[in-house]
C-alpha positions in Angstrom: -19.4 -45.0 -30.3 -15.9 -44.6 -31.1 -14.5 -43.5 -28.0 -16.2 -46.6 -26.2 -13.9 -48.5 -28.2 -10.9 -46.5 -27.6 -11.2 -46.4 -23.9 -12.3 -50.5 -23.4 -8.9 -51.3 -25.7 -7.1 -48.6 -23.4 -8.1 -49.8 -20.7 -7.4 -53.2 -21.3 -4.1 -52.0 -21.5 -3.8 -50.7 -18.1 -5.0 -53.8 -16.6 -2.7 -56.0 -18.3 -0.2 -54.0 -17.3 -1.2 -54.2 -13.7 -1.3 -58.3 -14.2 1.8 -58.6 -15.7 3.1 -56.7 -12.9 1.6 -59.0 -10.6 3.1 -62.0 -12.3 0.3 -63.3 -14.3 0.6 -62.0 -17.9 -1.5 -60.0 -19.8 -5.1 -60.5 -20.2 -7.0 -61.0 -23.0 -9.5 -58.7 -23.1 -11.6 -58.4 -26.2 -16.0 -57.7 -26.2 -16.5 -57.8 -22.5 -16.0 -55.0 -19.7 -13.3 -53.3 -17.8 -12.5 -50.2 -15.6 -11.6 -46.6 -16.1 -9.6 -45.7 -13.1 -9.2 -42.4 -11.6 -5.5 -40.8 -12.7 -4.5 -41.0 -9.2 -4.9 -44.6 -9.2 -2.9 -45.2 -12.1 0.1 -43.2 -10.7 2.5 -45.9 -11.6 1.1 -46.2 -14.9 2.3 -44.5 -18.5 1.2 -40.8 -17.7 -1.4 -38.8 -19.2 -1.4 -35.1 -20.0 -0.9 -33.3 -17.2 -4.1 -32.1 -15.0 -2.5 -29.9 -12.6 -1.8 -26.8 -15.5 -1.7 -23.3 -14.3 -5.2 -22.1 -14.1 -4.5 -18.6 -13.2 -3.2 -17.3 -16.3 -4.7 -14.7 -18.7 -3.7 -15.5 -22.4 -4.1 -13.5 -25.4 -3.8 -16.4 -28.7 -5.3 -16.6 -32.0 -6.4 -20.4 -31.4 -7.1 -21.5 -28.2 -9.0 -24.6 -26.8 -12.3 -24.0 -24.6 -12.8 -24.1 -20.9 -14.8 -26.3 -19.0 -15.5 -25.2 -15.1 -17.1 -27.3 -12.8 -17.4 -26.1 -9.3 -15.6 -23.4 -7.7 -12.0 -22.2 -9.0 -10.0 -19.1 -9.6 -8.7 -18.9 -13.1 -7.6 -16.6 -15.8 -9.2 -16.9 -19.7 -8.8 -16.1 -23.4 -8.6 -12.2 -24.4 -10.7 -12.2 -27.1 -11.0 -8.2 -27.6 -8.8 -5.5 -27.2 -8.7 -2.1 -27.8 -7.1 1.1 -26.8 -8.9 4.6 -27.4 -9.2 8.1 -25.7 -7.0 10.7 -25.6 -3.1 9.5 -25.7 -4.9 5.7 -25.8 -5.6 6.4 -22.0 -8.5 3.4 -22.4 -7.8 0.1 -23.0 -10.7 -2.1 -23.3 -10.3 -5.7 -22.9 -12.9 -9.1 -23.4 -12.1 -12.3 -21.7 -13.8 -15.5 -21.8 -13.7 -17.6 -19.0 -15.9 -20.5 -20.0 -17.6 -22.2 -22.9 -20.7 -22.4 -21.3 -23.2 -20.9 -18.9 -21.8 -20.2 -15.5 -23.2 -19.6 -12.1 -21.7 -16.7 -11.2 -18.3 -14.9 -11.7 -17.2 -13.0 -8.6 -13.8 -10.6 -7.7 -11.2 -10.1 -10.3 -7.6 -9.9 -9.6 -4.4 -8.2 -11.4 -1.2 -9.8 -10.4 -2.8 -12.4 -7.7 -4.5 -8.9 -5.8 -8.1 -8.0 -5.6 -8.5 -5.5 -8.0 -12.6 -5.7 -8.4 -15.2 -7.1 -5.7 -17.5 -9.3 -6.6 -19.7 -6.7 -6.1 -18.2 -4.8 -9.6 -16.2 -1.9 -7.4 -12.7 -1.5 -8.0 -10.2 -0.7 -5.3 -6.9 -0.3 -4.0 -5.0 1.4 -6.5 -7.3 0.6 -9.4 -10.3 2.9 -8.3 -11.7 4.8 -10.6 -9.3 2.8 -13.2 -11.1 -0.4 -13.8 -14.7 -0.7 -15.4 -16.2 -4.0 -15.4 -19.3 -5.9 -17.4 -20.0 -9.7 -16.9 -22.0 -12.1 -18.7 -22.8 -15.4 -17.6 -22.8 -17.4 -20.8 -26.8 -17.6 -21.3 -28.0 -18.9 -24.8 -29.6 -15.5 -25.5 -27.4 -13.1 -23.6 -26.7 -9.9 -25.2 -23.7 -7.5 -26.3 -22.0 -5.9 -23.5 -23.8 -2.6 -23.2 -21.0 -0.6 -21.9 -18.6 -1.4 -24.9 -21.2 -1.1 -27.4 -21.9 2.2 -26.3 -17.8 2.9 -25.8 -16.7 1.5 -29.1 -19.8 1.2 -31.7 -17.9 0.5 -34.6 -16.2 -2.2 -32.9 -18.3 -3.9 -30.6 -21.8 -4.2 -31.8 -25.1 -5.6 -31.2 -24.1 -8.7 -33.0 -21.0 -9.4 -30.3 -23.2 -11.4 -27.8 -20.7 -14.3 -27.1 -23.6 -16.5 -26.8 -23.1 -19.7 -24.8 -19.8 -18.0 -23.6 -19.0 -16.4 -19.8 -17.0 -13.6 -20.3 -16.4 -10.6 -18.4 -15.8 -6.6 -20.1 -12.7 -4.7 -18.3 -11.9 -0.7 -19.4 -9.0 0.1 -17.7 -7.7 4.0 -17.8 -4.4 4.4 -17.7 -1.9 5.1 -14.2 1.2 4.5 -14.0 1.0 3.4 -10.6 -1.9 1.4 -11.0 -0.4 -0.2 -14.1 3.3 -0.1 -14.2 3.7 -3.3 -16.1 1.1 -2.9 -18.4 -1.4 -5.0 -19.1 -1.6 -7.2 -15.9 -2.1 -10.4 -15.6 -6.2 -11.4 -14.7 -7.7 -14.1 -13.2 -11.3 -14.4 -11.8 -13.4 -16.1 -9.2 -15.8 -18.1 -10.5 -18.8 -20.8 -9.9 -18.6 -23.0 -13.0 -21.2 -25.0 -15.2 -25.2 -24.3 -13.5 -26.9 -26.3 -15.9 -26.0 -30.0 -14.5 -29.0 -32.5 -14.6 -29.4 -34.4 -11.5 -31.9 -37.6 -12.2 -32.6 -37.5 -8.2 -34.6 -34.3 -8.6 -35.2 -34.1 -11.8 -33.9 -30.7 -12.5 -30.4 -29.1 -13.7 -28.4 -26.6 -12.0 -25.1 -25.8 -10.3 -23.4 -28.7 -8.9 -19.7 -29.6 -7.4 -21.3 -33.3 -7.1 -18.2 -35.3 -9.1 -20.8 -37.9 -10.1 -23.2 -35.9 -11.9 -20.0 -33.2 -13.0 -18.7 -36.4 -14.8 -22.1 -37.7 -16.1 -22.5 -33.7 -17.2 -19.2 -34.3 -19.5 -19.6 -37.4 -20.8 -23.1 -37.3 -22.1 -22.6 -34.1 -23.8 -22.4 -34.7 -27.6 -19.8 -32.1 -28.3 -17.0 -32.5 -26.2 -17.9 -35.4 -24.2 -18.3 -39.0 -26.0 -22.2 -38.5 -25.8 -22.9 -41.4 -23.3 -26.5 -39.5 -22.4 -28.0 -41.1 -18.6 -30.6 -43.7 -19.1 -30.2 -43.8 -22.8 -28.7 -46.7 -24.9 -25.0 -46.9 -24.7 -24.9 -43.9 -21.7 -25.2 -44.0 -18.2 -26.4 -46.4 -16.0 -28.9 -43.8 -14.0 -29.4 -46.5 -10.7 -25.5 -46.6 -10.3 -25.2 -42.7 -11.3 -28.0 -42.1 -8.3 -26.0 -44.2 -5.9 -22.6 -42.4 -6.3 -24.1 -38.7 -5.9 -25.6 -39.6 -3.2 -22.2 -41.2 -1.8 -20.4 -37.8 -2.9 -23.3 -36.1 -1.0 -22.7 -38.0 2.4 -21.5 -35.6 5.1 -18.2 -36.0 6.5 -16.7 -34.4 10.0 -13.7 -32.4 10.2 -10.8 -32.4 12.7 -11.1 -28.7 13.1 -15.1 -28.8 13.8 -18.1 -28.7 11.2 -18.2 -31.4 8.2 -17.8 -31.0 4.7 -19.3 -33.5 1.9 -17.3 -36.8 1.5 -16.4 -35.9 -2.4 -16.6 -32.8 -4.4 -15.4 -31.8 -8.1 -13.4 -27.8 -8.5 -11.6 -27.4 -11.4 -11.3 -26.9 -15.2 -10.8 -29.0 -17.9 -9.2 -28.1 -21.0 -11.2 -29.5 -24.0 -7.8 -30.3 -26.0 -7.2 -33.2 -23.8 -8.6 -36.5 -24.8 -11.9 -37.5 -23.3 -10.1 -40.8 -21.5 -8.0 -38.0 -19.7 -10.7 -35.8 -18.9 -12.4 -38.5 -17.4 -9.2 -39.7 -15.5 -8.6 -36.6 -13.9 -12.2 -36.4 -12.7 -12.4 -39.5 -11.3 -9.7 -38.5 -8.8 -12.2 -36.3 -7.4 -13.9 -38.7 -5.7 -12.1 -42.2 -5.8 -14.2 -43.2 -8.9 -14.6 -46.1 -11.4 -16.2 -45.7 -14.5 -17.2 -49.3 -15.9 -18.8 -49.8 -19.1 -20.5 -52.8 -19.7 -23.7 -54.7 -21.0 -24.0 -51.5 -23.4 -23.9 -48.6 -20.5 -21.6 -46.3 -18.1 -21.6 -47.2 -14.6 -20.2 -44.7 -12.3 -19.2 -45.8 -9.1 -17.7 -43.6 -5.9 -15.2 -44.3 -3.8 -17.3 -46.2 -0.8 -17.5 -49.6 0.3 -20.8 -51.5 -2.2 -22.2 -55.0 -0.6 -21.3 -57.7 -3.1 -23.6 -58.3 -5.8 -22.9 -61.9 -6.5 -20.9 -64.9 -4.7 -18.6 -66.8 -7.0 -17.4 -70.3 -6.2 -15.7 -73.3 -7.5 -19.1 -74.0 -9.0 -18.7 -71.1 -11.3 -15.0 -71.9 -12.3 -14.1 -74.1 -15.5 -11.4 -76.3 -14.4 -8.4 -75.3 -13.8 -9.3 -71.4 -14.3 -8.0 -69.7 -11.0 -4.9 -68.0 -11.5 -3.5 -66.4 -8.2 -1.1 -63.7 -8.0 -0.8 -62.4 -4.1 1.9 -59.7 -3.9 3.1 -57.0 -6.6 6.5 -56.6 -7.5 8.7 -54.1 -4.6 9.2 -51.4 -7.2 5.3 -51.0 -7.6 4.8 -51.3 -4.0 4.8 -48.2 -1.0 3.2 -47.6 2.1 2.0 -43.6 1.8 1.2 -41.5 -0.1 1.5 -37.7 -0.6 0.7 -35.5 -3.3 -0.8 -31.8 -4.2 -4.4 -30.7 -4.3 -5.5 -27.5 -5.4 -5.8 -24.9 -2.3 -8.1 -21.8 -2.1 -5.8 -20.7 0.9 -2.4 -20.8 -0.9 -4.5 -18.2 -4.1 -5.9 -21.5 -5.8 -2.2 -22.9 -6.6 -1.1 -26.3 -6.7 0.1 -27.1 -2.9 1.1 -30.4 -1.2 -1.9 -31.8 1.2 -0.8 -33.4 4.5 0.7 -36.7 3.5 -1.5 -40.2 4.3 1.5 -43.0 5.5 1.1 -46.3 7.4 3.5 -47.5 10.2 1.8 -50.7 9.9 2.5 -51.1 6.3 6.0 -49.3 7.2 6.6 -52.2 9.1 5.8 -54.7 6.7 7.9 -53.5 4.1 11.1 -53.5 6.5 11.0 -50.0 7.4 11.8 -48.4 4.4 9.3 -45.6 3.7 7.9 -45.7 0.0 5.8 -43.1 -1.5 3.5 -42.9 -4.1 2.7 -39.2 -6.0 -0.7 -38.1 -7.0 -2.4 -35.4 -8.7 -5.9 -34.1 -7.6 -6.6 -31.5 -9.9 -10.2 -31.0 -9.2 -10.0 -31.2 -5.3 -9.5 -28.0 -3.2 -9.7 -29.6 0.2 -6.9 -31.1 2.2 -9.0 -33.0 4.2 -10.9 -34.9 1.3 -7.4 -34.8 0.0 -6.2 -37.1 2.8 -9.0 -38.9 2.5 -8.5 -40.0 -0.9 -5.2 -40.9 -0.5 -5.8 -43.3 2.5 -8.5 -44.7 -0.4 -5.4 -44.9 -2.9 -3.0 -46.7 -0.2 -5.5 -49.0 1.1 -6.9 -50.3 -2.5 -3.1 -50.7 -3.0 -2.1 -52.9 -0.1 -4.9 -55.1 -1.2 -3.0 -56.9 -3.6 -4.5 -60.3 -4.2 -5.4 -60.6 -7.5 -7.3 -63.6 -9.6 -7.7 -64.2 -13.1 -10.7 -66.3 -12.7 -11.8 -68.6 -16.0 -15.8 -69.2 -15.6 -18.8 -70.8 -16.6 -21.9 -69.6 -18.3 -22.9 -68.5 -14.7 -19.9 -66.4 -13.9 -21.9 -64.2 -16.1 -23.5 -62.7 -13.2 -20.7 -60.6 -12.4 -19.9 -57.4 -14.5 -17.3 -55.3 -14.4 -17.2 -52.7 -11.6 -19.2 -55.1 -9.2 -18.2 -56.1 -6.0 -18.2 -59.9 -5.7 -17.5 -62.7 -2.9 -15.3 -65.7 -4.0 -15.0 -68.8 -2.1 -12.2 -71.4 -2.9 -11.5 -73.5 0.1 -8.0 -74.7 -1.1 -7.1 -70.9 -0.8 -8.7 -70.6 2.1 -10.9 -67.7 0.7 -14.8 -67.9 2.4 -16.6 -65.0 0.7 -13.6 -62.9 0.6 -14.7 -59.5 -1.4 -13.3 -59.1 -4.7 -14.1 -56.1 -7.4 -14.3 -57.0 -11.1 -11.7 -54.8 -12.7 -12.2 -56.6 -16.1 -14.6 -59.2 -18.2 -13.3 -60.5 -21.4 -15.0 -63.2 -23.5 -13.1 -66.1 -24.4 -14.3 -68.4 -27.4 -14.3 -72.0 -26.3 -14.6 -75.4 -28.5 -17.8 -77.0 -27.4 -18.3 -80.2 -29.0 -18.8 -79.8 -32.4 -19.0 -75.9 -31.7 -18.2 -73.0 -29.5 -19.1 -71.3 -26.2 -18.5 -67.8 -25.4 -17.5 -68.0 -21.8 -16.4 -65.1 -19.4 -13.0 -64.5 -18.1 -12.9 -62.2 -15.0 -10.1 -60.1 -13.7 -10.5 -59.7 -9.4 -9.0 -57.2 -7.5 -9.3 -57.8 -3.5 -11.1 -55.2 -1.4 -12.0 -54.6 1.6 -14.6 -52.3 3.3 -11.6 -50.7 5.6 -10.1 -48.9 2.2 -13.0 -46.8 3.0 -12.9 -46.6 6.7 -12.1 -42.9 8.2 -12.3 -41.2 10.9 -11.9 -37.1 11.7 -8.9 -38.0 14.0 -6.9 -39.1 10.9 -7.0 -36.0 9.6 -3.7 -33.8 9.8 -4.7 -29.9 10.1 -3.5 -28.3 6.6 -1.6 -25.4 6.4 -1.0 -23.3 3.5 2.9 -23.6 2.4 4.2 -20.2 4.3 4.6 -17.4 1.6 7.3 -16.1 0.6 8.0 -12.7 2.6 9.1 -10.7 -0.5 8.2 -7.0 -0.3 5.4 -6.1 -2.7 7.0 -4.1 -5.5 4.0 -2.5 -6.2 2.9 -1.3 -2.5 5.5 1.4 -2.1 6.0 3.3 1.2 5.4 6.8 1.3 9.0 8.7 2.5 9.0 11.1 5.2 7.2 14.4 5.4 8.9 17.1 3.6 10.7 19.3 5.8 11.7 22.8 5.1 14.2 25.2 6.2 15.1 28.9 4.2 18.0 30.9 3.5 18.9 34.1 1.5 21.5 33.7 -0.7 23.1 37.3 -3.2 23.5 36.0 -6.7 26.3 36.3 -8.9 25.0 38.5 -11.7 24.1 41.0 -9.1 20.3 40.5 -9.0 20.2 41.5 -5.5 19.0 39.0 -2.7 17.0 36.3 -3.4 15.1 33.3 -1.1 16.6 29.5 -1.1 14.5 26.9 0.3 16.1 23.8 1.5 13.1 20.5 1.1 14.1 17.5 2.7 12.5 14.2 3.4 13.5 10.9 5.5 14.2 7.9 2.9 11.0 5.5 2.1 11.8 2.1 3.8 11.8 0.1 0.4 14.7 -1.5 -1.8 12.5 -0.8 -4.5 12.9 3.3 -4.6 14.8 4.7 -7.5 13.4 8.4 -7.3 11.5 11.0 -5.1 9.6 13.2 -7.1 8.5 16.5 -5.1 5.8 19.2 -5.9 4.8 22.6 -4.0 2.1 25.5 -4.4 1.5 28.5 -3.2 -2.2 28.5 -1.0 -4.9 28.8 -3.3 -3.0 28.1 -6.7 -5.1 25.4 -8.5 -2.1 23.6 -9.9 1.0 22.0 -8.3 4.3 23.0 -9.5 6.8 20.2 -10.4 10.0 20.6 -8.9 11.7 17.8 -10.3 12.9 14.0 -9.1 16.3 13.0 -7.6 17.7 10.2 -5.9 18.5 11.3 -3.3 16.7 12.9 -0.2 16.6 16.8 -0.8 16.4 19.3 -3.4 16.5 22.8 -3.2 14.2 25.7 -5.1 15.9 29.0 -5.9 14.1 32.5 -6.0 10.9 31.2 -4.5 8.2 33.6 -4.1 7.3 34.2 0.1 3.7 33.2 1.3 2.1 30.3 2.5 3.2 27.2 0.9 2.4 23.1 0.3 5.0 21.0 -0.1 4.4 16.8 -1.3 6.8 14.4 -1.9 6.4 10.8 -3.4 8.8 7.7 -3.6 9.0 6.4 -7.2 9.8 2.7 -7.8 12.0 0.7 -10.4 8.5 -0.4 -12.1 7.4 3.3 -12.1 4.9 3.0 -9.0 4.2 5.9 -6.9 3.9 5.8 -3.6 1.3 7.7 -1.1 2.0 11.6 -1.4 3.9 12.7 1.9 2.8 16.7 2.4 3.6 19.8 4.4 2.1 23.2 4.7 4.9 25.9 5.6 5.0 29.5 5.4 8.0 30.7 3.5 9.0 34.0 5.2 11.6 35.0 2.5 13.1 38.7 2.7 10.0 39.2 5.0 11.5 36.9 7.9 13.0 38.5 10.6 16.6 38.5 10.9 17.9 36.0 13.5 19.8 37.6 16.8 23.4 39.0 17.1 25.6 36.4 18.5 28.6 36.8 20.8 27.8 40.3 21.5 30.8 42.1 23.1 31.2 45.5 24.9 34.7 47.1 25.6 35.3 50.7 27.2 38.0 52.9 26.5 38.4 56.6 27.2 34.9 57.2 27.5 34.1 54.8 24.7 32.1 51.5 24.6 33.5 49.5 22.0 30.5 46.7 21.0 31.6 44.2 18.7 29.5 41.0 17.4 30.1 38.0 15.1 28.5 39.7 11.5 25.1 38.9 10.9 24.2 35.7 9.0 21.4 37.3 6.8 22.3 38.3 3.6 19.8 40.9 3.8 21.1 42.8 6.5 24.4 42.1 5.0 23.5 44.0 1.8 21.2 47.0 2.2 20.2 46.0 6.4 21.9 47.8 9.7 23.2 47.4 13.2 21.1 49.6 15.6 22.0 50.5 18.6 20.2 51.7 21.3 20.7 52.5 25.5 18.7 52.7 28.4 20.0 53.6 31.9 17.9 50.9 33.3 19.9 47.5 33.9 16.6 45.3 32.8 15.7 47.3 29.8 13.5 46.7 26.7 14.0 48.0 23.4 10.8 49.9 23.8 12.5 51.8 26.7 15.5 52.8 25.3 16.6 55.3 23.1 19.0 54.9 20.1 22.7 55.5 20.2 23.6 54.5 16.8 23.0 52.9 13.5 25.8 50.8 11.3 25.7 49.0 8.4 24.8 45.7 8.4 28.1 44.4 7.3 29.7 45.6 10.2 30.4 43.4 12.8 32.2 46.7 15.4 30.6 50.0 16.3 32.2 52.2 18.6 29.8 54.4 20.8 29.8 56.7 23.5 30.5 55.2 27.2 27.2 55.4 29.5 26.2 53.4 32.3 23.5 51.0 32.0 22.4 48.6 29.4 23.4 48.4 25.1 20.7 47.0 23.2 21.7 45.5 19.9 19.9 44.1 16.8 20.2 43.7 13.4 17.4 45.2 10.6 17.2 44.3 7.4 17.0 45.9 3.9 12.9 45.8 4.6 13.4 47.5 7.7 12.7 44.5 9.8 14.2 44.1 13.0 15.1 41.3 14.7 15.6 40.0 18.5 18.0 42.5 20.2 21.1 41.0 22.2 21.4 43.2 25.5 25.3 43.6 27.3 25.5 45.9 30.2 27.9 48.4 31.9 28.8 50.7 34.8 30.3 53.2 32.3 33.7 53.1 34.6 36.5 55.2 33.5 40.2 55.3 34.8 39.5 59.2 35.4 37.3 60.3 38.5 34.8 63.2 37.3 32.8 65.4 39.3 29.7 67.1 38.6 30.3 70.8 37.9 26.4 71.7 37.2 23.6 70.5 35.5 20.2 70.8 34.0 17.1 69.2 35.1 14.0 69.4 32.8 11.8 66.9 35.0 9.6 66.6 37.1 7.9 69.2 35.8 8.9 69.8 32.6 8.2 73.8 32.2 10.3 74.5 29.0 9.4 75.3 25.7 7.4 72.8 24.4 6.3 71.6 20.8 3.9 68.8 20.1 4.5 67.9 23.6 2.2 67.7 26.7 2.9 66.8 30.7 1.3 64.5 31.9 1.4 64.0 35.7 5.1 64.0 36.2 5.8 62.7 32.8 6.4 64.4 29.2 4.6 62.4 26.3 4.0 63.5 22.9 0.8 65.5 22.7 -2.5 63.5 22.2 -6.2 63.8 20.5 -8.8 61.7 20.4 -10.9 61.1 17.0 -14.0 59.0 16.8 -13.1 57.6 20.6 -9.7 56.5 19.2 -6.9 58.3 21.1 -3.3 58.5 19.4 -0.7 61.2 19.1 -1.3 64.6 17.6 2.3 64.3 15.8 5.2 61.2 15.3 7.8 64.1 16.6 7.7 66.6 19.8 10.7 68.8 21.2 11.4 70.1 24.2 13.8 72.8 25.1 15.4 73.5 28.5 14.1 77.1 30.1 17.9 77.8 30.3 21.2 76.5 29.9 24.5 75.7 31.3 26.7 78.8 32.0 30.4 77.6 33.3 31.7 80.9 33.9 34.3 80.9 31.3 35.4 78.8 28.7 36.0 75.4 30.3 36.8 71.5 29.2 34.1 69.8 30.5 32.6 66.2 29.8 28.9 66.6 29.1 26.4 63.4 29.8 23.3 63.3 29.1 20.7 61.4 31.6 17.4 60.3 30.0 14.6 58.1 31.7 12.3 57.2 29.0 9.5 54.0 28.4 6.8 53.2 25.9 3.3 53.9 26.6 0.6 52.3 24.5 -2.6 54.8 24.3 -4.7 52.2 23.3 -4.6 48.6 25.0 -7.3 47.0 22.5 -7.2 45.4 19.2 -10.4 47.7 18.1 -8.8 51.3 18.7 -6.2 50.5 16.5 -6.8 52.3 13.2 -4.1 51.4 11.0 -3.1 48.4 9.2 -2.3 45.5 11.2 0.9 44.9 9.3 2.2 48.5 10.6 1.5 47.8 14.4 4.6 47.5 16.4 2.5 44.9 18.6 -0.7 43.1 19.3 -0.8 44.5 22.7 1.4 46.2 25.7 4.7 48.7 24.6 6.9 45.4 23.8 7.1 46.5 19.6 6.9 50.4 19.5 9.6 51.9 18.2 9.9 55.6 20.5 13.0 57.2 20.6 14.4 60.1 22.4 17.1 62.4 21.0 19.1 64.9 23.3 20.9 67.5 21.5 23.2 70.3 22.3 24.6 73.4 21.0 27.7 75.2 22.7 29.1 79.0 22.8 32.2 80.2 23.7 30.8 83.7 24.2 28.5 85.0 27.3 25.5 83.7 26.9 24.0 86.9 28.5 25.0 88.9 25.9 24.7 88.7 22.2 26.7 84.9 21.8 28.2 83.3 18.9 26.1 79.6 19.2 27.0 76.7 17.3 25.1 74.2 15.6 22.5 72.0 17.4 24.3 68.1 17.7 23.4 65.0 19.4 24.4 64.2 22.6 25.3 61.2 24.5 28.7 61.5 26.0 30.5 64.4 24.4 33.9 66.8 25.7 33.9 70.1 24.8 35.4 73.1 25.4 32.8 76.1 25.7 31.7 78.9 27.8 27.7 77.7 27.5 25.3 75.5 26.4 21.9 74.9 25.7 20.1 71.9 25.5 16.7 70.5 23.6 15.3 67.1 23.3 13.1 65.7 20.8 10.4 63.0 21.0 9.6 60.4 18.2 7.3 57.6 17.4 7.0 55.5 14.4 3.4 54.5 15.3 0.5 57.0 16.6 -0.6 54.3 19.2 2.4 54.8 20.9 4.1 57.9 22.7 7.6 58.0 24.9 7.1 58.7 28.0 9.9 60.8 29.7 10.2 60.7 33.4 13.8 62.2 33.4 15.6 64.3 31.5 19.0 65.8 32.2 22.3 67.0 31.3 25.6 66.6 33.7 28.7 68.9 33.0 31.6 66.6 34.8 35.0 68.3 35.2 37.8 65.9 35.9 38.1 65.8 39.6 
């Protein structure tokens, strides 16, 4: 077995170096035995290859050494298959080999350190519906990935079985938000080798017992050293059982509960030499691995009763050499180092250091540290126990070289022995046998092969442990960096609208202004806005901006939904923020007129206002002016006075006491809210009434399309299918007689009208017209009724054959005439409403 020779020779060099450091000199180890120490115990010796290498990286290389997994870990793997397919290469299939043997289980899968697929195989978070997974545990008879074979039959066949390899197959569906950086780094939770032989139960299965894991590795003829349990040149079964039992012992924890004394959880890369691998595994249980007498004996870190009692009777004359101390440069009084922390995403982390104040005082108050590495340890409490063992072993510094007689052959490497030597004060003092070599010594005519032993002081206190010694481990605080892949959403879109006039004369258009609050992230580089009309299948993309507002010109009115999202510098999108809004556009009623004022002059009312802010009022719209003699009038209880262009900001109308109501009307006939101003109608000149005409309350004059109800005049009505409405939209009342002033006179004529609106049907189901044509849902607030007073005049005697002038509207009017005739027109724009006139009079005034 070439490796054994190499191991023994190398180990001899390690012990020689230790003895030289103690002042004894090199031990001449020839054909005896020696110990393989853990790499922690050899921290001051030449460094082996690193065993705390990064585990959580998935790589793609043509030639990569295989990995063995013992116990639990999270690791990457080797990409052995990579292929894109689908339209625009939408799908990416990967096969990643995790271990070169059968494993117990493959758990959750992580992308860039985040859980992408849970242990049940369900993709989640931003990878939901973007990842498909298949797993194989590495059985010798496993079949090919069925899903991959079905998807890519020409690339992955039934012969691609990856027998004996634990692997996963992933299908990634392209999505910029899910995979902004391309293929993510992929890691997997895994429970490792599950065919580990346990001689105690005579069964094979999963185990994290470090003694059994080490025996499994050493016994493998392919990548280990072929040292089979119980076989010649193999592993001694009794010592293995003893070590395995020690590792399984329960140890109480400071935080409550317990754990096994030792466990092995880690990854082996087979490019490392067996010696390095064995040293790393020994570190997980403070172990010793001794080759002596043709077999390997594995010892766990625990006190063992001495096997042999050595005295001066076992020593040749002058055959004892003593070293009591190591050099100051080699000494230490505290142990610190790293283990693999599941709480720190399975990254190396510092375990709570173990230090001794007693040894600190012995060393003159100077703290000296030894740094160790525990690549197969995932428990901080276990790491502290191992650190204490390293410290206590190192502080037992007495080393003895014993040239023995033949009787000293009773001690073998790895044994715990006692040495009694009165001269040095040793009375059954315990030592550990670190090395046994043979010395060819002349004896008479022949020669004797006598043993030379290297002994190192040991004590039960080395392995003593109490839960009170444990320091509670807290994972290293994570740097509070924002997650570049988790982009918060911006504020919900806020929508305002406006109208604008196109430069090319295309008329009025609608402008929607959409704004939002910025997303609270420093990674955002742009925002994307989309919108769609209600019922539309597809969203309309309105582009990206690095600001927080966009304008949409010439937008159609209707019910819209707008949504906005933030996009990071990596191309990752936030969730959408959506708002539903109705774009009224040209259907929106105009805004109320502002700063409406009234001035009087010479019987005229001069109305002024700030020009309408609505383009569809200024272009093609109107300003409508109405009047009521009441101080608290409504639009429905008033009558029209004038209508001017929507671009105007002034109107001159007759002055009458009461209320003037002014409102804007857009080019589509939609009216805004009215603004009111009142006046007493006072004038500098005083007038007195010369004569008057009064139709109310009997309204006995000629009526066309009108009717008298009680003491009010209304449009004539009819009932059809139980629905009452006006018979005609307009009616006319003519006074029975006119005014005869007796002679041609200059007078002021003024009308006085008392009017209101009457809803003929105050139930919705009684209205037969389309809803869009209704003035209002109930009551008469939205009724569009009107009363127009008209007169005609003559200079002739009305009793003869007068020559009458044309009919003209009258509000306030100064005339020179002999006689006047009067009439009134009642109108409505909705058959469900009628004007109801309670007062209809004409006054002729002259200067008092």
